[in-house]
C-alpha positions in Angstrom: 130.1 78.0 113.6 130.1 81.4 112.1 127.4 80.2 109.4 125.1 79.1 112.4 125.7 82.2 114.1 124.3 84.2 111.1 121.0 82.6 111.6 120.8 84.3 114.9 121.5 87.7 112.9 118.6 86.8 110.4 116.1 85.9 113.0 116.9 89.1 114.7 116.2 91.3 112.0 113.1 89.4 111.1 111.5 89.7 114.5 112.8 92.7 116.0 109.9 95.0 114.8 107.2 93.0 116.0 108.8 92.2 119.2 109.4 95.9 120.1 105.7 96.7 119.3 104.5 93.8 121.6 106.7 94.5 124.4 108.3 97.8 124.1 111.6 99.4 123.6 112.7 99.0 127.4 112.0 95.2 127.4 113.3 94.3 123.9 116.6 96.3 124.8 117.2 95.0 128.4 116.0 91.6 127.3 118.7 91.5 124.5 121.3 92.6 126.8 120.1 89.4 129.3 120.0 87.2 126.1 123.7 88.4 125.2 124.8 87.5 129.0 122.9 84.1 129.0 124.5 83.1 125.6 128.1 84.1 126.5 127.8 82.3 129.7 126.5 79.1 128.0 129.4 79.5 125.5 131.8 79.6 128.6 130.4 76.4 130.2 130.1 74.0 127.2 132.7 72.3 125.2 130.5 70.8 122.7 131.1 72.8 119.4 127.6 72.7 118.0 126.0 73.7 121.2 128.3 76.6 121.2 127.3 77.4 117.7 123.7 77.7 118.7 124.7 79.9 121.7 126.8 81.9 119.5 123.6 82.4 117.1 121.7 83.5 120.3 124.5 86.0 120.9 124.3 87.5 117.3 120.5 87.3 117.9 121.1 89.6 120.8 123.4 92.0 119.0 121.0 92.7 116.2 117.9 93.4 118.4 120.2 95.6 120.6 121.7 97.4 117.7 118.2 98.1 115.9 116.7 99.1 119.1 119.5 101.5 120.2 119.8 103.1 116.6 115.8 103.5 116.6 115.8 105.2 119.9 119.0 107.4 119.0 116.9 108.7 115.7 113.9 109.1 117.9 115.7 111.2 120.7 118.6 113.2 118.9 117.4 116.4 116.9 118.0 116.2 113.3 120.7 118.9 113.2 122.6 116.8 115.7 122.2 113.4 114.4 125.4 113.1 112.2 127.6 114.2 115.1 125.9 112.0 117.8 126.1 109.0 115.4 129.7 109.5 114.8 130.3 109.7 118.4 128.4 106.8 119.0 130.5 104.8 116.3 133.7 106.0 117.8 132.6 104.9 121.5 131.5 101.6 120.1 134.6 100.9 118.1 136.7 102.0 121.1 134.8 99.5 123.2 135.3 96.8 120.8 139.0 97.3 120.7 139.3 97.9 124.2 137.3 94.7 125.1 139.4 92.6 122.5 142.5 93.7 124.3 141.2 92.7 127.7 139.7 89.5 126.4 143.3 88.6 125.0 144.7 89.4 128.5 141.9 87.1 130.2 142.5 84.4 127.7 146.3 84.3 128.5 146.1 84.6 132.0 143.2 82.1 132.4 142.0 80.0 129.3 140.1 80.9 126.2 136.9 80.4 127.9 137.3 83.3 130.3 136.7 86.3 128.1 133.1 84.6 127.7 132.5 84.5 131.3 133.8 88.2 131.6 131.5 89.4 128.7 128.6 87.7 130.3 129.2 89.5 133.4 129.3 92.8 131.7 126.4 92.3 129.8 124.3 91.2 133.0 125.7 94.4 134.8 124.7 96.5 131.5 121.0 95.2 131.4 120.7 95.9 135.3 121.9 99.5 134.5 119.8 99.9 131.3 116.6 98.3 132.4 115.2 101.1 135.0 116.4 104.0 132.6 114.6 102.7 129.6 111.6 101.8 131.5 111.2 105.4 133.0 111.9 106.8 129.7 109.2 104.4 128.0 106.6 105.1 130.8 107.0 109.0 130.2 106.6 108.5 126.5 103.7 106.2 126.2 103.1 107.0 122.3 106.6 105.4 121.7 105.6 101.9 122.9 
């Protein structure tokens, strides 16, 4: 399953630049969150291993698209003299989020089954897409040269 999921990362790294140029940062970033949500929900509802592997690849595709777009935006928005500090804080919050998410996922899995963390993740990504889309779209519209 992990080998199949790696294909999503390879595809994501190959298409992210052209996708971002074609539809913009806002749509690529928010779209990746929607893809993450849908893929986690699909993993939640399936019990077929090869189907889960394909959706895990879609999830990794989302992760690569989101990560590259977010890193590119951070480099554009943060002044050079602050970039190291902002990157360090971003990494700290990212790793803290992974740690908290893993702990909550373990609690959810213990309380209501191994599939439940996938549903919780799908809901979190859907909420993040709803929050991110308007802000990213406003920023992109205010900075047309970036698209």
